[in-house]
DOGU-672181 format. One record per residue (C-alpha): residue number from 1; chain; x, y, z; residue in one letter. Coordinates in steps of 0.05 Angstrom, whole numbers, padded with zeros to 5 digits. Each point is the difference from the previous one (the first is absolute). Layout:
<pts>
+-----+-------+--------+--------+--------+-----+
!   n ! chain !      X !      Y !      Z ! res !
+-----+-------+--------+--------+--------+-----+
! NUM !     A !      X !      Y !      Z !   A !
...
+-----+-------+--------+--------+--------+-----+
</pts>
This chain:
<pts>
+-----+-------+--------+--------+--------+-----+
!   n ! chain !      X !      Y !      Z ! res !
+-----+-------+--------+--------+--------+-----+
!   1 !     A !  00009 !  00000 ! -00001 !   X !
!   2 !     A !  00006 !  00071 ! -00005 !   X !
!   3 !     A !  00038 !  00024 !  00066 !   X !
!   4 !     A !  00050 !  00039 ! -00033 !   X !
!   5 !     A ! -00017 !  00027 ! -00065 !   X !
!   6 !     A !  00018 ! -00006 ! -00069 !   X !
!   7 !     A ! -00020 ! -00047 !  00070 !   X !
!   8 !     A !  00011 ! -00004 !  00034 !   X !
!   9 !     A !  00030 ! -00074 ! -00016 !   X !
!  10 !     A ! -00009 !  00033 !  00019 !   X !
!  11 !     A ! -00007 ! -00025 ! -00011 !   X !
!  12 !     A !  00036 !  00021 !  00065 !   X !
!  13 !     A ! -00022 ! -00052 !  00007 !   X !
!  14 !     A ! -00055 ! -00048 !  00013 !   X !
!  15 !     A ! -00014 ! -00010 !  00079 !   X !
!  16 !     A ! -00041 ! -00050 !  00013 !   X !
!  17 !     A ! -00040 ! -00026 !  00061 !   X !
!  18 !     A ! -00026 ! -00057 !  00036 !   X !
!  19 !     A ! -00056 ! -00038 ! -00015 !   X !
!  20 !     A ! -00065 !  00014 ! -00036 !   X !
!  21 !     A ! -00064 !  00013 !  00028 !   X !
!  22 !     A ! -00050 ! -00064 !  00006 !   X !
!  23 !     A ! -00059 !  00023 !  00011 !   X !
!  24 !     A ! -00024 !  00015 ! -00075 !   X !
!  25 !     A ! -00045 !  00072 ! -00015 !   X !
!  26 !     A ! -00072 !  00001 !  00023 !   X !
!  27 !     A ! -00025 !  00036 ! -00064 !   X !
!  28 !     A ! -00005 ! -00023 ! -00074 !   X !
!  29 !     A ! -00012 !  00076 ! -00014 !   X !
!  30 !     A ! -00048 !  00030 ! -00047 !   X !
!  31 !     A ! -00012 !  00044 ! -00065 !   X !
!  32 !     A ! -00016 !  00077 !  00026 !   X !
!  33 !     A !  00005 !  00046 ! -00055 !   X !
!  34 !     A !  00001 !  00066 !  00040 !   X !
!  35 !     A !  00031 !  00010 !  00069 !   X !
!  36 !     A !  00070 !  00012 !  00036 !   X !
!  37 !     A !  00058 ! -00045 ! -00048 !   X !
!  38 !     A !  00062 ! -00016 !  00055 !   X !
!  39 !     A !  00060 !  00000 ! -00020 !   X !
!  40 !     A !  00064 ! -00026 !  00029 !   X !
!  41 !     A !  00068 !  00019 ! -00031 !   X !
!  42 !     A !  00065 ! -00009 !  00042 !   X !
!  43 !     A !  00041 !  00063 !  00018 !   X !
!  44 !     A !  00073 !  00017 ! -00021 !   X !
!  45 !     A !  00059 !  00044 !  00031 !   X !
!  46 !     A ! -00022 !  00050 ! -00070 !   X !
!  47 !     A ! -00072 ! -00011 ! -00001 !   X !
!  48 !     A ! -00023 !  00067 ! -00038 !   X !
!  49 !     A !  00018 ! -00021 ! -00064 !   X !
!  50 !     A ! -00041 ! -00061 !  00006 !   X !
!  51 !     A ! -00062 !  00042 !  00034 !   X !
!  52 !     A ! -00003 !  00046 ! -00064 !   X !
!  53 !     A ! -00001 ! -00057 ! -00048 !   X !
!  54 !     A ! -00055 ! -00031 !  00059 !   X !
!  55 !     A ! -00039 !  00062 ! -00006 !   X !
!  56 !     A ! -00003 !  00003 ! -00077 !   X !
!  57 !     A ! -00024 ! -00063 !  00005 !   X !
!  58 !     A ! -00057 !  00005 !  00038 !   X !
!  59 !     A ! -00023 !  00070 ! -00035 !   X !
!  60 !     A ! -00006 ! -00038 ! -00071 !   X !
!  61 !     A ! -00033 ! -00060 !  00045 !   X !
!  62 !     A ! -00051 !  00044 !  00033 !   X !
!  63 !     A ! -00006 !  00042 ! -00063 !   X !
!  64 !     A ! -00034 ! -00078 ! -00035 !   X !
!  65 !     A ! -00023 ! -00008 !  00071 !   X !
!  66 !     A ! -00045 !  00052 !  00023 !   X !
!  67 !     A ! -00030 ! -00029 !  00061 !   X !
!  68 !     A !  00067 ! -00040 !  00031 !   X !
!  69 !     A !  00051 !  00036 !  00044 !   X !
!  70 !     A !  00069 ! -00034 ! -00006 !   X !
!  71 !     A !  00031 !  00005 !  00077 !   X !
!  72 !     A !  00068 ! -00025 !  00003 !   X !
!  73 !     A !  00047 ! -00011 !  00061 !   X !
!  74 !     A !  00070 ! -00013 !  00008 !   X !
!  75 !     A !  00028 ! -00057 !  00035 !   X !
!  76 !     A !  00064 ! -00022 !  00021 !   X !
!  77 !     A !  00044 ! -00048 ! -00042 !   X !
!  78 !     A !  00031 ! -00028 !  00072 !   X !
!  79 !     A ! -00009 ! -00073 !  00027 !   X !
!  80 !     A ! -00068 !  00028 !  00034 !   X !
!  81 !     A ! -00034 !  00005 ! -00063 !   X !
!  82 !     A ! -00011 ! -00065 !  00011 !   X !
!  83 !     A ! -00041 !  00009 !  00054 !   X !
!  84 !     A ! -00042 !  00045 ! -00035 !   X !
!  85 !     A ! -00019 ! -00035 ! -00056 !   X !
!  86 !     A ! -00012 ! -00053 !  00045 !   X !
!  87 !     A ! -00063 !  00044 !  00040 !   X !
!  88 !     A ! -00022 !  00017 ! -00066 !   X !
!  89 !     A ! -00002 ! -00069 ! -00014 !   X !
!  90 !     A ! -00042 ! -00019 !  00062 !   X !
!  91 !     A ! -00036 !  00067 !  00001 !   X !
!  92 !     A ! -00036 !  00024 ! -00058 !   X !
!  93 !     A ! -00027 !  00069 !  00026 !   X !
!  94 !     A !  00075 !  00025 !  00004 !   X !
!  95 !     A !  00026 ! -00038 ! -00070 !   X !
!  96 !     A !  00015 !  00052 ! -00057 !   X !
!  97 !     A ! -00027 ! -00028 ! -00072 !   X !
!  98 !     A !  00064 !  00004 ! -00038 !   X !
!  99 !     A !  00066 ! -00012 !  00035 !   X !
! 100 !     A !  00070 !  00007 ! -00026 !   X !
! 101 !     A !  00042 ! -00054 !  00029 !   X !
! 102 !     A !  00079 ! -00041 ! -00011 !   X !
! 103 !     A ! -00006 ! -00051 ! -00040 !   X !
! 104 !     A !  00032 ! -00046 !  00045 !   X !
! 105 !     A ! -00046 !  00007 !  00050 !   X !
! 106 !     A ! -00054 ! -00027 ! -00053 !   X !
! 107 !     A !  00005 ! -00075 !  00031 !   X !
! 108 !     A ! -00018 !  00027 !  00059 !   X !
! 109 !     A ! -00063 !  00036 ! -00016 !   X !
! 110 !     A ! -00018 ! -00053 ! -00048 !   X !
! 111 !     A ! -00003 ! -00045 !  00064 !   X !
! 112 !     A ! -00044 !  00041 !  00040 !   X !
! 113 !     A ! -00043 !  00008 ! -00060 !   X !
! 114 !     A ! -00005 !  00083 !  00007 !   X !
! 115 !     A !  00011 !  00012 ! -00076 !   X !
! 116 !     A ! -00052 ! -00015 ! -00063 !   X !
! 117 !     A !  00028 ! -00043 ! -00054 !   X !
! 118 !     A !  00002 !  00066 ! -00063 !   X !
! 119 !     A !  00011 ! -00058 ! -00044 !   X !
! 120 !     A ! -00058 !  00004 ! -00043 !   X !
! 121 !     A !  00004 !  00085 !  00005 !   X !
! 122 !     A !  00080 ! -00001 ! -00027 !   X !
! 123 !     A ! -00025 ! -00041 ! -00054 !   X !
! 124 !     A ! -00047 !  00039 ! -00029 !   X !
! 125 !     A !  00040 !  00065 !  00019 !   X !
! 126 !     A !  00025 !  00029 ! -00075 !   X !
! 127 !     A !  00065 !  00008 !  00040 !   X !
! 128 !     A !  00002 ! -00066 !  00041 !   X !
! 129 !     A !  00033 ! -00034 ! -00059 !   X !
! 130 !     A !  00060 !  00045 !  00008 !   X !
! 131 !     A !  00026 ! -00021 !  00059 !   X !
! 132 !     A !  00047 ! -00061 ! -00014 !   X !
! 133 !     A ! -00006 ! -00071 !  00026 !   X !
! 134 !     A !  00051 ! -00004 !  00048 !   X !
! 135 !     A ! -00011 !  00067 !  00028 !   X !
! 136 !     A ! -00082 ! -00016 !  00014 !   X !
! 137 !     A !  00033 ! -00066 !  00041 !   X !
! 138 !     A !  00019 !  00048 !  00056 !   X !
! 139 !     A ! -00078 !  00013 !  00016 !   X !
! 140 !     A ! -00022 ! -00072 ! -00019 !   X !
! 141 !     A ! -00012 ! -00048 !  00051 !   X !
! 142 !     A ! -00031 ! -00079 ! -00028 !   X !
! 143 !     A ! -00020 !  00036 ! -00061 !   X !
! 144 !     A ! -00040 !  00052 !  00020 !   X !
! 145 !     A !  00018 !  00081 ! -00006 !   X !
! 146 !     A ! -00004 !  00036 !  00072 !   X !
! 147 !     A !  00027 !  00064 ! -00034 !   X !
! 148 !     A !  00035 !  00040 ! -00059 !   X !
! 149 !     A !  00066 !  00002 !  00012 !   X !
! 150 !     A !  00014 !  00081 ! -00006 !   X !
! 151 !     A !  00077 !  00009 !  00004 !   X !
! 152 !     A !  00064 ! -00039 !  00003 !   X !
! 153 !     A !  00069 !  00002 !  00025 !   X !
! 154 !     A !  00050 ! -00035 ! -00041 !   X !
! 155 !     A !  00077 ! -00003 !  00013 !   X !
! 156 !     A !  00062 ! -00001 ! -00044 !   X !
! 157 !     A !  00072 !  00012 !  00000 !   X !
! 158 !     A !  00031 !  00076 !  00020 !   X !
! 159 !     A !  00071 !  00012 ! -00017 !   X !
! 160 !     A !  00039 !  00060 ! -00001 !   X !
! 161 !     A !  00020 !  00019 ! -00065 !   X !
! 162 !     A !  00061 !  00043 !  00020 !   X !
! 163 !     A !  00029 ! -00057 !  00038 !   X !
! 164 !     A ! -00014 ! -00045 ! -00059 !   X !
! 165 !     A !  00037 !  00050 ! -00039 !   X !
! 166 !     A !  00059 !  00013 !  00035 !   X !
! 167 !     A !  00011 ! -00084 !  00011 !   X !
! 168 !     A ! -00020 ! -00016 ! -00071 !   X !
! 169 !     A ! -00063 ! -00047 !  00021 !   X !
! 170 !     A ! -00064 ! -00009 ! -00039 !   X !
! 171 !     A ! -00060 ! -00011 !  00020 !   X !
! 172 !     A ! -00015 ! -00072 !  00026 !   X !
! 173 !     A ! -00023 ! -00042 ! -00045 !   X !
! 174 !     A ! -00008 ! -00067 !  00041 !   X !
! 175 !     A !  00005 ! -00013 !  00077 !   X !
! 176 !     A !  00070 ! -00027 ! -00016 !   X !
! 177 !     A !  00022 !  00071 ! -00021 !   X !
! 178 !     A ! -00044 !  00036 !  00052 !   X !
! 179 !     A !  00052 ! -00036 !  00058 !   X !
! 180 !     A !  00068 !  00005 ! -00044 !   X !
! 181 !     A ! -00012 !  00080 ! -00005 !   X !
! 182 !     A ! -00023 !  00010 !  00074 !   X !
! 183 !     A !  00061 ! -00035 !  00027 !   X !
! 184 !     A !  00039 !  00045 ! -00053 !   X !
! 185 !     A ! -00022 !  00062 !  00023 !   X !
! 186 !     A !  00006 ! -00029 !  00076 !   X !
! 187 !     A !  00072 ! -00022 ! -00016 !   X !
! 188 !     A !  00029 !  00072 ! -00038 !   X !
! 189 !     A ! -00056 !  00049 !  00034 !   X !
! 190 !     A ! -00006 ! -00034 !  00071 !   X !
! 191 !     A ! -00035 !  00070 !  00024 !   X !
! 192 !     A ! -00065 ! -00032 ! -00030 !   X !
! 193 !     A ! -00039 ! -00067 !  00002 !   X !
! 194 !     A !  00003 ! -00027 ! -00067 !   X !
! 195 !     A ! -00072 ! -00011 ! -00001 !   X !
! 196 !     A ! -00042 !  00011 !  00064 !   X !
! 197 !     A ! -00039 ! -00066 !  00022 !   X !
! 198 !     A ! -00028 ! -00017 !  00078 !   X !
! 199 !     A ! -00016 ! -00064 !  00032 !   X !
! 200 !     A ! -00073 !  00025 !  00013 !   X !
! 201 !     A ! -00004 !  00017 ! -00068 !   X !
! 202 !     A ! -00053 ! -00044 ! -00012 !   X !
! 203 !     A ! -00024 !  00030 ! -00082 !   X !
! 204 !     A !  00072 !  00006 ! -00008 !   X !
! 205 !     A !  00016 ! -00069 !  00005 !   X !
! 206 !     A ! -00059 ! -00031 ! -00024 !   X !
! 207 !     A ! -00001 !  00018 ! -00081 !   X !
! 208 !     A !  00077 ! -00046 !  00007 !   X !
! 209 !     A ! -00039 ! -00059 !  00030 !   X !
! 210 !     A ! -00065 !  00000 ! -00058 !   X !
! 211 !     A !  00060 !  00022 ! -00056 !   X !
! 212 !     A !  00034 ! -00079 !  00024 !   X !
! 213 !     A ! -00068 ! -00026 ! -00013 !   X !
! 214 !     A ! -00010 ! -00005 !  00082 !   X !
! 215 !     A ! -00076 !  00028 !  00041 !   X !
! 216 !     A ! -00007 !  00021 !  00071 !   X !
! 217 !     A ! -00038 ! -00062 !  00014 !   X !
! 218 !     A !  00062 ! -00056 ! -00021 !   X !
! 219 !     A !  00055 !  00042 !  00027 !   X !
! 220 !     A !  00045 ! -00058 !  00009 !   X !
! 221 !     A ! -00003 ! -00017 ! -00069 !   X !
! 222 !     A !  00066 ! -00008 ! -00044 !   X !
! 223 !     A ! -00024 !  00056 ! -00046 !   X !
! 224 !     A ! -00019 !  00049 !  00060 !   X !
! 225 !     A !  00063 ! -00012 !  00039 !   X !
! 226 !     A !  00032 !  00017 ! -00067 !   X !
! 227 !     A ! -00042 !  00065 !  00012 !   X !
! 228 !     A !  00016 !  00004 !  00079 !   X !
! 229 !     A !  00083 !  00000 ! -00024 !   X !
! 230 !     A !  00000 !  00043 ! -00055 !   X !
! 231 !     A ! -00024 !  00045 !  00047 !   X !
! 232 !     A !  00023 ! -00009 !  00058 !   X !
! 233 !     A !  00070 !  00004 ! -00027 !   X !
! 234 !     A ! -00012 !  00069 ! -00009 !   X !
! 235 !     A ! -00002 !  00006 !  00078 !   X !
! 236 !     A !  00078 ! -00003 !  00006 !   X !
! 237 !     A !  00056 !  00039 !  00012 !   X !
! 238 !     A !  00022 !  00001 ! -00073 !   X !
! 239 !     A ! -00064 !  00047 ! -00012 !   X !
! 240 !     A ! -00044 !  00016 !  00063 !   X !
! 241 !     A !  00025 ! -00035 !  00067 !   X !
! 242 !     A ! -00045 ! -00036 !  00036 !   X !
! 243 !     A !  00012 !  00048 !  00068 !   X !
! 244 !     A ! -00027 !  00047 ! -00038 !   X !
! 245 !     A ! -00048 ! -00027 ! -00049 !   X !
! 246 !     A ! -00036 ! -00066 !  00038 !   X !
! 247 !     A ! -00037 !  00050 !  00041 !   X !
! 248 !     A ! -00020 !  00051 ! -00065 !   X !
! 249 !     A ! -00078 !  00011 ! -00026 !   X !
! 250 !     A ! -00022 !  00021 ! -00067 !   X !
! 251 !     A ! -00004 !  00067 !  00010 !   X !
! 252 !     A !  00078 ! -00002 !  00044 !   X !
! 253 !     A !  00011 ! -00016 ! -00078 !   X !
! 254 !     A ! -00031 !  00054 ! -00020 !   X !
! 255 !     A !  00035 !  00048 !  00049 !   X !
! 256 !     A !  00070 ! -00040 ! -00020 !   X !
! 257 !     A ! -00015 !  00018 ! -00070 !   X !
! 258 !     A ! -00026 !  00068 ! -00001 !   X !
! 259 !     A !  00052 !  00020 !  00046 !   X !
! 260 !     A !  00055 ! -00011 ! -00039 !   X !
! 261 !     A !  00027 ! -00061 !  00038 !   X !
! 262 !     A ! -00017 ! -00058 ! -00052 !   X !
! 263 !     A !  00011 ! -00002 ! -00073 !   X !
! 264 !     A ! -00066 ! -00047 ! -00015 !   X !
! 265 !     A ! -00055 ! -00009 !  00033 !   X !
! 266 !     A ! -00067 ! -00045 ! -00007 !   X !
! 267 !     A ! -00048 !  00060 !  00006 !   X !
! 268 !     A ! -00072 !  00017 ! -00025 !   X !
! 269 !     A ! -00033 !  00040 ! -00050 !   X !
! 270 !     A ! -00024 !  00041 !  00064 !   X !
! 271 !     A !  00081 !  00007 !  00026 !   X !
! 272 !     A !  00013 !  00055 ! -00047 !   X !
! 273 !     A ! -00027 !  00063 !  00040 !   X !
! 274 !     A !  00040 ! -00033 !  00062 !   X !
! 275 !     A !  00066 !  00001 ! -00044 !   X !
! 276 !     A ! -00013 !  00055 ! -00037 !   X !
! 277 !     A !  00001 !  00043 !  00070 !   X !
! 278 !     A !  00065 ! -00037 !  00012 !   X !
! 279 !     A !  00085 !  00002 ! -00028 !   X !
! 280 !     A ! -00020 ! -00046 ! -00050 !   X !
! 281 !     A ! -00045 !  00046 ! -00040 !   X !
! 282 !     A !  00014 !  00008 ! -00078 !   X !
! 283 !     A !  00047 ! -00049 !  00008 !   X !
! 284 !     A ! -00030 ! -00064 ! -00007 !   X !
! 285 !     A ! -00052 ! -00045 ! -00054 !   X !
! 286 !     A ! -00040 ! -00060 !  00002 !   X !
! 287 !     A ! -00002 ! -00058 ! -00032 !   X !
! 288 !     A ! -00048 ! -00066 !  00015 !   X !
! 289 !     A !  00043 ! -00050 !  00053 !   X !
! 290 !     A !  00032 ! -00055 ! -00043 !   X !
! 291 !     A ! -00014 ! -00074 !  00001 !   X !
! 292 !     A !  00051 ! -00053 !  00003 !   X !
! 293 !     A ! -00010 ! -00006 ! -00073 !   X !
! 294 !     A !  00032 !  00051 ! -00048 !   X !
! 295 !     A ! -00056 !  00054 ! -00014 !   X !
! 296 !     A ! -00052 ! -00042 !  00047 !   X !
! 297 !     A ! -00035 !  00053 !  00049 !   X !
! 298 !     A ! -00009 ! -00034 !  00065 !   X !
! 299 !     A ! -00078 !  00009 !  00030 !   X !
! 300 !     A ! -00016 !  00050 !  00043 !   X !
! 301 !     A ! -00048 ! -00002 !  00055 !   X !
! 302 !     A ! -00063 !  00044 ! -00010 !   X !
! 303 !     A ! -00015 !  00038 !  00055 !   X !
! 304 !     A ! -00054 !  00047 ! -00004 !   X !
! 305 !     A ! -00070 !  00025 !  00029 !   X !
! 306 !     A ! -00068 ! -00022 ! -00025 !   X !
! 307 !     A ! -00065 !  00026 !  00000 !   X !
! 308 !     A ! -00062 ! -00043 !  00033 !   X !
! 309 !     A ! -00071 !  00014 !  00012 !   X !
! 310 !     A ! -00031 ! -00033 !  00062 !   X !
! 311 !     A ! -00041 ! -00052 !  00006 !   X !
! 312 !     A ! -00046 !  00039 !  00050 !   X !
! 313 !     A ! -00010 !  00057 ! -00050 !   X !
! 314 !     A ! -00066 !  00029 !  00001 !   X !
! 315 !     A !  00020 !  00030 ! -00060 !   X !
! 316 !     A !  00025 ! -00054 ! -00051 !   X !
! 317 !     A ! -00005 !  00031 ! -00067 !   X !
! 318 !     A !  00022 !  00063 !  00022 !   X !
! 319 !     A !  00058 ! -00021 !  00030 !   X !
! 320 !     A !  00019 ! -00041 ! -00058 !   X !
! 321 !     A ! -00010 !  00063 ! -00049 !   X !
! 322 !     A !  00047 !  00040 !  00052 !   X !
! 323 !     A !  00056 ! -00051 !  00001 !   X !
! 324 !     A !  00005 ! -00006 ! -00077 !   X !
! 325 !     A ! -00005 !  00075 ! -00006 !   X !
! 326 !     A !  00061 !  00001 !  00057 !   X !
! 327 !     A !  00031 ! -00050 ! -00032 !   X !
! 328 !     A !  00003 !  00013 ! -00080 !   X !
! 329 !     A !  00031 !  00012 ! -00044 !   X !
! 330 !     A ! -00002 !  00085 !  00010 !   X !
! 331 !     A !  00007 !  00000 !  00076 !   X !
! 332 !     A !  00065 ! -00051 !  00006 !   X !
! 333 !     A !  00031 !  00042 ! -00045 !   X !
! 334 !     A ! -00017 !  00061 !  00037 !   X !
! 335 !     A !  00022 ! -00037 !  00065 !   X !
! 336 !     A !  00068 ! -00012 ! -00032 !   X !
! 337 !     A !  00019 !  00068 ! -00009 !   X !
! 338 !     A ! -00024 !  00022 !  00067 !   X !
! 339 !     A !  00028 ! -00065 !  00050 !   X !
! 340 !     A !  00047 ! -00038 ! -00056 !   X !
! 341 !     A ! -00058 ! -00056 !  00006 !   X !
! 342 !     A !  00019 ! -00046 ! -00068 !   X !
! 343 !     A ! -00068 ! -00018 ! -00027 !   X !
! 344 !     A ! -00019 ! -00077 ! -00007 !   X !
! 345 !     A ! -00036 !  00019 ! -00071 !   X !
! 346 !     A !  00040 ! -00015 ! -00050 !   X !
! 347 !     A ! -00021 !  00056 ! -00046 !   X !
! 348 !     A !  00025 !  00058 !  00055 !   X !
! 349 !     A !  00052 ! -00033 !  00017 !   X !
! 350 !     A !  00024 !  00002 ! -00087 !   X !
! 351 !     A ! -00022 !  00068 ! -00006 !   X !
! 352 !     A !  00034 !  00036 !  00065 !   X !
! 353 !     A !  00063 ! -00049 ! -00023 !   X !
! 354 !     A !  00001 !  00041 ! -00070 !   X !
! 355 !     A !  00012 !  00061 !  00047 !   X !
! 356 !     A !  00038 ! -00028 !  00048 !   X !
! 357 !     A !  00063 ! -00039 ! -00012 !   X !
! 358 !     A !  00014 ! -00016 !  00069 !   X !
! 359 !     A ! -00055 ! -00053 !  00012 !   X !
! 360 !     A !  00021 ! -00044 ! -00058 !   X !
! 361 !     A !  00047 ! -00051 !  00035 !   X !
! 362 !     A ! -00059 ! -00007 !  00053 !   X !
! 363 !     A ! -00056 ! -00008 ! -00059 !   X !
! 364 !     A !  00053 ! -00054 ! -00033 !   X !
! 365 !     A ! -00002 ! -00032 !  00065 !   X !
! 366 !     A ! -00076 ! -00010 !  00008 !   X !
! 367 !     A ! -00009 ! -00018 ! -00071 !   X !
! 368 !     A !  00063 ! -00062 !  00006 !   X !
! 369 !     A ! -00047 ! -00022 !  00057 !   X !
! 370 !     A ! -00009 !  00019 !  00074 !   X !
! 371 !     A ! -00007 ! -00049 !  00061 !   X !
! 372 !     A ! -00052 !  00013 !  00076 !   X !
! 373 !     A !  00008 ! -00030 !  00066 !   X !
! 374 !     A ! -00046 ! -00062 !  00010 !   X !
! 375 !     A ! -00076 !  00023 !  00004 !   X !
! 376 !     A ! -00010 ! -00028 !  00059 !   X !
! 377 !     A !  00006 !  00017 !  00083 !   X !
! 378 !     A !  00052 ! -00034 ! -00002 !   X !
! 379 !     A !  00031 !  00051 ! -00023 !   X !
! 380 !     A !  00000 !  00049 !  00053 !   X !
! 381 !     A !  00037 ! -00063 !  00045 !   X !
! 382 !     A !  00049 ! -00002 ! -00045 !   X !
! 383 !     A !  00016 !  00079 !  00006 !   X !
! 384 !     A ! -00020 ! -00001 !  00062 !   X !
! 385 !     A !  00064 ! -00047 !  00033 !   X !
! 386 !     A !  00044 !  00026 ! -00066 !   X !
! 387 !     A !  00010 ! -00062 ! -00025 !   X !
! 388 !     A !  00033 !  00015 ! -00062 !   X !
! 389 !     A !  00044 !  00052 !  00043 !   X !
! 390 !     A !  00022 ! -00045 !  00052 !   X !
! 391 !     A !  00020 ! -00048 ! -00055 !   X !
! 392 !     A !  00047 !  00053 ! -00033 !   X !
! 393 !     A !  00021 !  00026 !  00053 !   X !
! 394 !     A !  00026 ! -00063 !  00025 !   X !
! 395 !     A !  00035 ! -00019 ! -00064 !   X !
! 396 !     A !  00033 !  00068 ! -00004 !   X !
! 397 !     A !  00031 !  00001 !  00080 !   X !
! 398 !     A !  00018 ! -00079 ! -00011 !   X !
! 399 !     A ! -00050 ! -00026 !  00059 !   X !
! 400 !     A ! -00028 ! -00044 ! -00054 !   X !
! 401 !     A !  00015 ! -00028 ! -00069 !   X !
! 402 !     A ! -00044 !  00003 ! -00066 !   X !
! 403 !     A ! -00023 ! -00070 !  00013 !   X !
! 404 !     A ! -00015 !  00011 !  00070 !   X !
! 405 !     A ! -00033 !  00068 !  00003 !   X !
! 406 !     A ! -00037 ! -00010 ! -00052 !   X !
! 407 !     A ! -00030 ! -00070 !  00034 !   X !
! 408 !     A ! -00022 !  00038 !  00052 !   X !
! 409 !     A ! -00035 !  00054 ! -00042 !   X !
! 410 !     A ! -00033 ! -00046 ! -00036 !   X !
! 411 !     A ! -00015 ! -00044 !  00056 !   X !
! 412 !     A ! -00038 !  00074 !  00038 !   X !
! 413 !     A ! -00034 !  00011 ! -00064 !   X !
! 414 !     A ! -00033 ! -00059 ! -00005 !   X !
! 415 !     A ! -00019 ! -00006 !  00075 !   X !
! 416 !     A ! -00034 !  00071 ! -00024 !   X !
! 417 !     A ! -00042 ! -00037 ! -00050 !   X !
! 418 !     A ! -00009 ! -00058 !  00048 !   X !
! 419 !     A !  00030 ! -00039 ! -00034 !   X !
! 420 !     A !  00032 ! -00061 !  00022 !   X !
+-----+-------+--------+--------+--------+-----+
</pts>
């Protein structure tokens, strides 16, 4: 979900909390055509540009629906949001009609039965076909679509053009190139980390696992182990020393690159403003994070936020109409211009890319195929227990071998899913 912005990722990134609510919604909703349409949207560190775009959408919606008042509440992105949604699911009187939610929270909310199935609504919506299948998966549970993907956060490889030019290096096109370039930079410019990586940077490590053919649910497979090895090889003295880097989060790697202390970083499109505000401003470029094979792009995590309609809404048709307006091409484009939110609609992304070349490596990454975390309440346990960071840190600090650490992590993942 978007906690930093483009987000947050983040993302930034993705704080997940405890358990899904056990009580199903107590009302099935209705379809009143007038009254107050309540909307929950996430608060932002700099909310004013978002509020301005939302106000435009409300004005347009009001012009076409004179008997409807749209009331927006901005809610926090902290873990407390889980309790707020739980309360809304169990008490329709306090619930909104439309809500923004982080796509990594979907499994928890779907298990609670709080959101309406929008499959038919999105199929019949002309702009619905503009959402790619990979992205639609982030809003889908058991074949039912519980929201419209509103924006996504994609990571790619930022690199310092001045450092690469000085050392005669070319942008990496394979993981092997990336590793060797990082080590050469560290050797020749020891004041810099070659590439900033972190033991607590789950969404920096997973592309290595996915590219190797591994998966979160099989971390002890030969393929996953190969990817884990490739990532943890970078948590070393000749690139990013484990005594410093084993504890780094994704956000900290952004800080290292932005402040000019790392020559490369696996950062999101949402990290642009942070980099432009730091010492690396004007001295960097971005390419897709490469895979093991020449010319391949490592699959990126498609974090982001969705817009959903509460199952208990008394204004279902109006809620869907407002969701489609705010989540449509015109307002996705406005949100990118205001907040940097990368649109989920392909046509909107393509038009923006034609105007802003910065987007190309991120869009190339999307086109190559993105991945997502398991859409299951088990992911909340896996994330909260820091299963993947613990695995990475044990390997980096030599508390365990790759085989031992991945075996432990795989067992913890199986336990989270309730498997023996």
